[in-house]
N, C-alpha and C positions, 0 to 999 in steps of 0.2 A: 272772636272774643265777644263775650256778652257782659255788658256793664249795666249797673243799676243807676238810672239817671239821678236819683235823689240820695245817693250814697253819701254818708258822712266821712267815709274812708278816703275817697278820692273825688276829684272833679271829673265826672264822666265825659262831658263834651271835650274837655282838654285832653284827657287820656285817649279818647277816640281819635282826635286830631293828631296827637303824637304818634299813635300806633300807625295810622294811615300814612303819615309822613315817613316814619322810620322803616316800615315794612309795607311798601306799596302792594296793593292787591289783597291785603288782609281784610277779611270780612269782619266788620265791627257792628254789633247790634247794641243799641242803647234802649233798655226797657223803660218806657215812660212811667214816671211816678213811682218806680220801684226803689227800694233801699237795699243795701247789702243783706239786711235781715229778711226782707219780704220775699226775695227770690225763692228761697227754700220753702216758704210758707204757701206760695201760690204756684205749685208745679205747672199748671197749664200755661201760665205766662212764660215761664222758663222754657218749657217744651216748645211753645210756639216760636220763641226767639231762636232756639236751637234748630228747629226744623227749617225756619227761614234761612238760616246760615247754611245748613246742609244742602238745601235745594239750590242755592246759588253756587255752591262748590261743585255740585253734581253736574251743573249745566255749564 
């Protein structure tokens, strides 16, 4: 799961904690200083977070 740290839609750290507690082993990336609007506007940041997640899953 990839979350925007500064999202107005949700509290990213709280969501991340809830996801990790509810679904142990789930990979959660919180993109620093991102909002839910900025993720699509800065594809490299999103791609980096996605690639980090996929690398962990692959290993």
